[in-house]
N, C-alpha and C positions, 0 to 999 in steps of 0.2 A: 137067281137065287137058286140054291140047291134045295134039296128035299127036306133038310133039317132047318131051314129058314136062314142059314149063314150065307154069306157070299161065298162063292168059289173060292177055293184055296189060291188059286192064281191072283184073284184081286186082294186077299188078305195079304199076301206075300208082296204085293206092289204096293200097298198103301197101309202099311201096319201101323202108323202113327195116327191115322185120320181119325179113328175113334176116340183116341185119348185128346186128340187137338180140339175135337167138337165139345168133349165133356169139359176139357179146361176153359173153354169159350163159354161154355154155359155156366160154368162156376164163377167165373170172373164176372160175368153179366149179373149174376145173383148177388155177388157182392157189391156191385156198383148199384144195384137197386135198393140196397138196404136203407130203410128209413133213416135219417140222421139221428143220432142221440142226443137227448136233452142234456143241457148243462146248466150249472148254475153260476151266474155272473153277478158280481156284487161291484157298486161303484156309485157315482152321482148319475142320478136321473133328472134330467132337464126337460122341462116343458115351459119354454118360453113364451108360446102362443098358441092359439087353437090348432090341434091337428098337428102340432110339430112336436117331436119328444127324441131324446138321445139317452144313452146309457154310457157314461165314460168309464170305463174299467181299466185295470193296468194294461191289459192287452191291446185295447183298440177304443175307438168311438164308435158304437153301434148304433143304427138308424132304427128308431123304433116306429115313427111315424113323419110323414111329410105331407102337410096341408096339400090335399089335391093330388096325391101321389100314393106312395107305399105305406101302408098302415098294418101294424104286425095285428095278428088275432091274438084276443086275449085280453085280460086286465092290465091296466096300469097300477103301479102301486100307489097307496095312500101314503102319507107320512103319519107316523105313529100318534103324532100330535101336531097342533099348529106351530108351536114353537121350533118343531123340528123340519120347519120348511122354511126356506129362504125365499121371500117373495121379491119381485122388482118393486122399488119404492113407489109407494102410491097405489100398488096394485091390489085391489080387493077381489079379483076375480079368481086368485089361486096359481097364477102363472109364476115359475120361479125354479128352484131346484132343491132337492133333498139327497138323502143316503138312500139306497133300496139294493136288495137282493133279488133278482129274477131268475126263476127257473124256465129256459127258453130253447128254441129250437132255431138255429141260425142259418141264414140263408146266404146267397153269394154277396159280395161287396159289403161285407159288414152290416147287413141286414138283419134285423131280428125277425123272422117269418112268424114265430108263435111264441106268445107267453102262456107257459103253463100256471105259472104261479108267480105273484108279486107281493112284496112284503117291504113296506117301508121301516127304515131303520134310524136310531139317533143318529143325529151329525156327527157325534163324537166317535162312531164306528169308523166312518170313512176318513175323519180327520186324524185319527190315531194311524191308520195306514199309510206308511211313509210312500208308498206308490201313488196314492190316491190324494195325499196332500197337494202336491204341486199341480194337481190336474181339477181342483175345485174351481167351479165358474167364477169369474170376478164380476160382481154387479157392482163394484165400487163406482163405476161411471153412470150408474143409474140413482146414487144416492146424492 
């Protein structure tokens, strides 16, 4: 180092891009470390058995929870009323599916990492959406 705190001119001439490369790498690392942005996803919320839940929206099937495995942090949606929940035939424990919108942070492999808010919606909302109509779970084998 010279008396002004800068590398000697000979080094600056030989490595002019080094400072730029280091700064670019630091900025790229900061962008990669940025927290994921919350997104709102609406679709069929399926809770067939204890600890197991998925959200099927037009983009993908998102894992909310797997019994003994991955569990998203945060509240699961409650249906707006009992008639807005399709239960398994003869099931009085509340397992089945409904329509819901969740504000979430997603993780890898179509996992929902965190649920920031969840709201059950009328079944008609999902049934009116052509992209969701064909994705509605079929519990007809249970009936």
